[in-house]
N, C-alpha and C positions, 0 to 999 in steps of 0.2 A: 503541779506546776511550779516552776522556780520563780518565786516572787521577785527575784533580782533581775529578771529578764533573761533573754536568750543569750547563751554563751556564743560570743563572736567566732570562736574557733570551730563551732559546729554549724555555722549559718550556711544555709543553702544558697545556691546561685541560680538565678533565672535569667535566661537570655531572650531578648526580643527577637521577633522574626524579621526585623528590618533595622537599618541604621538610622531611619528617620524617626525622630522622637516627636510624637504629637503633644499638643498642649492639653492642659486639663489634669485633674487629680486621679483619673482612672485609666487603666489600660485593659482593653477587652481581650477575651480569649483568642480571637483570631489573629491578634498581633503578637502573641507570645508563643515561643517555641516550646516543645515538650522538654521538661528538665531531664538532664542526662542521668540524674540520680533521684530516687524518690524523695519528695518533700512533703511534710505533713501540711494539710490544709490549715490555714490560720497562722502559718509561720511568718516570722520576719525574715526577709531575704535580701541579698544583694542583687541588683539588677544590672545587666550588661546589655549593650546593643549587639546586633548580629555579628559585628567584628570583634566582640570580646572586650570592648571598652567599658569601664565602670561608669554607671549613670547615677546610681543612688540606691536608696533603701525603700522597700515597700512591703505591704502585707499581702501574702500570696494565698489564693484559694482556687484550686483546680476545679472545685465543685460549682463555682460561681462564674457567670458570664463576665463579671467584673473580676478579671484574673488577678490584677495588681492594683493596689491603692497606695499611691505615693505618700511616704512620710517625709522623705528628705531627698534632695538631689545635689550631687556634686562632691560632697566630702565623705570619704570612706570612714572617717572617725565619728561622724554624727551619731551613730547608733551603737557605739561601743558600750555605752551604759544606757540602755533603753529607759530605765526608771528616771534618770536625771534628764534625759531628753524630753520625756513626757512632762516632767515638772516644768521645764523651760517653756514648752509650748503652751501648757495650761496657764502658766504665770503670765505669759504675754496676753492670752485671751482674757484673763481675769483683770489685768491692768486696764485694758480697753473698757471693760464694763464698769469697774469701780472708780478708777481715777480719771479717765477721759470722759466717759458718758455719765458718770456720777449717778448710776441707776439706784443705788441704795438710798438716795435722797427722796425718791418718789415711790419705791416699791421694794419688797423683799422677795419678789419672784421675777427671775430673768434668766436668759440663756447664758451660761458660763462659757460653753464651747459649742460652736455651730459647725461641726463636721468639716466638710470641704472648705467652708468659709474661713475656718481657723486653721487650715492645713492639718486637720485631724480627720481624714476622710473615713466616715463610717462610725464616728463617735459623737453623740450629742450629750451634753450635760446641762441640766436645768436646775437652778436653785429655787427651792420653795421654802422660804423661811429658814429653818435650821436643818433641812433635808436636801441632799443633792441626789438627783436622779440621773444615772448613766444609762442612756439608751444605746444599745449595741446593734448597729446595722451591719457591722462587719465581724465575721468570726475572729479575725485577727485581734481586734480590740477586746473581744471576749476573752481570748487567751491571755491578754495583757491586763486583765481587769484588776488584779491585785496591785500592779504597779500604778494604774490609773487611780485606784482608790487611795493608795499611799500619797500620791502627788496632791490629790484633792484635800486630803486631811492636813497636809502642810499649809495649804492656802486657806482653808476654812476650818481651823481647829474648833472642835466641839460639835461640828455638823455631822450628821449621820449620812452615810452613802448607801444607796440602794441601787440595784441593777435591774434593767428591764430589756427584753428583746421583743421588738415589734413582731407580730405574728407572721407577716410576709417575709421577714428575714430568716425565719427558722428554716423554711424550705429553700429559699434562694441561696442561702449560705451553707446549708446542710449542717446545721448545729447538731451536736451530739445530744439527742433528746434525753438520754438517761441521766445526764448531768444537770438538766435544767431545773427540775423541781427542787433539788437540794440547794442550788446556788441562787435561785430567785426567791426573794421573800417580800412580802407586802410591808409597806410602811404604816406608821401610825397616821392619824389625822393631824393636820396642822392648819393654822390660820394664816393666809397670805393677805397682803395689803397692796392695793394698786390704785393710785390716783384717788386716795381718800375712801375707798370701799374695801370691805373685808369679805373674804370667802373662805369657807371650810373646804379643804381639799384632801385627797389621799394621794400623795406623790407616788408615781409609778403604777397607779391603777387607772383603769378606764381608758379614755382616749389619749393617745400620745403619752406624754410623761405625766399627765394629770392636770395640766392647765395649758391653755393656748396663749403663751406669753408673746407670741409674734404679733398679736392684734392689739397690744397694749396702747400704742399711740393712736391707732385707728379708732379704737373705742372712744378715746377722748375727743378726737377730731369730729367724729360723727355726733357725739353727745352735745357738743357745743352748738349744733344746728337744731337741736330737738325742742328748744323752748317754745311752748305754746302749740306744739304740733301733736297730732295723734300718731304714735309710733308703732310700727309692726316689725318685729324682729323674727325673720324666718330662719329656721334651723338655729335656734337661739342657744343651744347647748346649755352651759351652766349660767347663762344670763349676763355675760360680760357687757354686751352692747345695750341690752334692755335696761339693766340697772343703772348704767351711767346716764342713759337718756332720762330715766326717772329722776335721777339726782340733779340733772341740769334743767329741770323745769318743763319736761314734756307734759302735755295735758293728760294724755292717757298712754299707756304702754302695754302692748301685748307681745308675748314671746311664745313661739310655736316650735315644738320639737316632738319627734316620734319616740325618743329615748326616755323612758320613765325614770331611769336612774339619774340622768343629768338634770331632768326637770325637777326632781326632788331636791337636788343640790341648789338649783336656781331659786326654788321657793325658800329654802333655808337661808340663802344669802339675802333674799329680800327681807325676811324677818330680822336677820342679824343687823341689816343696815336701815331698817324701818322705812322701807320704800314700797310703794304700791305698784305692783306689776301683775297683770293677769297672765299667768302661764297656762298654756293650753296643750294638752297631749293629743297630737294629731299629726299625720303625715302632711307635709307642706303642700303637695299637689291638690289633694281633695279639699284641704282647708281654703286655699286660694280660690278654688272654684265656687266656694259657698259665698264669697264676698261679692254679691251682685247689687246693683243699684247704688244709691248714695250712702246707705247705712254702713258704717264701719270702714269707710274708705280712708286709708291712712295718708298723712301728709309727709311722712318719712318712713321709708322701707329699708331694712337691712336684709340682704340676701347673702348668707354665708354658709353654704352647704359643706358637708364633708367632701373629701376628695372623690370626684366622680369619674376621673380618668386614672385608673390604677396601673394600666399597662398600654403598650402600643396597640395591642389587639383590641383593647376596649376604647380606643380613642374616639372613633366615630359615634358609638353609642353614648359615651360619656358627654361628648360635646352636644349631642342632641338633648340630653337631660338638662345641661346648663341652659340651652336655648329655650326649652319648654318652661323651665322654672322661672327664668327671667321674664319671658313673655307674659306669663300669668301675673307675676309681681307688678310689671308695668301696667297691665290691664286694670288692676284693682286700685292703683294709686290715684288720688284725686288730682285734678289739674293744678299745676304749680308745685307738685310734690318733688321731693328729693329722694334719690335712691342711692344707697351704697351697696355695690355688688362686688363679690369676691370669688376667687377661685384659688384653691391651694394645690391644684394639680400641676406638678412640675413639668409634665410633658406638654402642657398647653402654653404656647408662647403668648406674650403680651399682645401682639398685634392680632392674633387669632381671638383672644379673649375680648378685645375691644370690638372687633368685627362681629363677633357673636352677639354682643350687646346691641349694636345698631340693627342687626337682623331681627333680634327679639322685639325691638321697638317698632319696626315696620310691621311685624306680625300682629302686634298689639294695637296698631293704628295710632301710635303716639310719636310726637316729635321729641327728639332727644338731644341734649347738649352735654358734652363731656366737660365737667368743671375741673377735674383734677384726677391724678393717678395716686394710688396708695400701694404700699408694700409692707413687708415685714419690718419690725423695728430694727434699730441700728445694732442691737445685740445679735442680729442674724446677718452678719456681713456676707456679701456676695463676691463671687469670683468672676471677673470679666471673661475668663476663658471657660466658664462652666455655666451655661444658661439655666440649668436646673436649680442653681443656687437662688435664683429669683423665682422661687416656687409660688410664693403668695403674691397674687395680683389683685388690686382693687381699683374700682373706679367710682368717683362721686359724680352723679348724674342729675340733671334737671329735666323734668318732664313738662310738656305743655299743660 
C-alpha cells in the first residue's frame, strides 16, 4: 500500500443513479450506478451525479450495502493529498477534545474521532493514556491506515497506535482475511484515569476499543445520586458505574455481569481504587428473578446491557429483550428508587426507547416518572442528518 495515499491520476469515478443528493454521510448501493471500469473495494473515488457533475470524494466498497462513505463534498482538490487531508480532519477533531472540551483535565481516556460525527465515516479513534486505538468500520479507512497512523503520530507524539476491526465489519465490508492477522496486534496493558478513578485496560482488546468512554459523564451523573443508597449495576462490564457509585458514598454496591473476563477487570479496579463492590458472575435475567421480597431490593439501579438490536431483522426480538430486562429491574427496585436505563442500539430511536420503558413499568406494576435524558459524552458528536449518531440513549427514572 502506498503510504502517501491514492494517486489522483488513477482515481476511479463513481456515478450516482440520480441527480438528487440525499443528506447524511452514507450512500447505499441502490442509489449508485455500476462503475464503467473496475474499482477496487476500499478505494478513494470521485463521485458524480447521474448527469456527470462532480459532487465530492468518498470511500467506495461494492461488497458493502454502504456503497459510498463521504469524506468531502464540493471541491475537487480536497483529496489531492489524502494524508494531509486526514491530518486536517483529525486535527479539527483533536482541537475539540483538548482545547474546547478540555478533556485531558479530567481523564486520559476519550474519543479522538467519532466516525460520522467528525466527518470520518467508518473510523473511530479512542485515546487510552499513551495508546491510540483505531477501530476500522470501513474497508476504505483500513486501506488508508498508514496515513491515519502518520496523522495521529503528528498530533500525539510518543503515543503508540494500534488497529482493530470489529467482528461485524469483517463480513459486512469483506475484509481480506489473509492480511488481518499480520496487521492487527494486541497492545500492552495501560492505566487509564476517569473522574478520580483508575482502571487497568488493554486497548484494542475485548469489547469495543477496550473501554466505554461514551458513558463517562453518565457514570458521574448517576454516582452523585448514590449516596446512602443500595446500588445494583446490571450488566456492569468493567465496573465503571459501580465503582463511581461506591466512591460517592453508596451504602452497598453490587455489580452483575455474565462475562468473567470483564468481571475480573472490575474486581482488579476495585482493589486498585480501594473500593468495596460485590461483583457477581451471573446472567442478568435469572439474577433479577432471584431478588424477591424486601431483602436486597436496591434503591438505585443501573441497566446498561450490550447492544441488543444488531440489525433490522433482529429489531423486534431485541426490543423485547430490552422490555423484559427493564421490567424485571423495575420490579425489584424498592419504592422511591431511581433507575438509570440505557440502550446503545443505534437502530432504536429515542422515542421508541422511552416508550419501551413506560411499557416495562406497566408490566412491573410501577408508576414511573422521567427525570431526564442522557446520551454519549461530547467527544461523541452527533450529526443532525444521521440519527444513528445518537446511538447511546439513557433515561433517569423515578419509581413509586
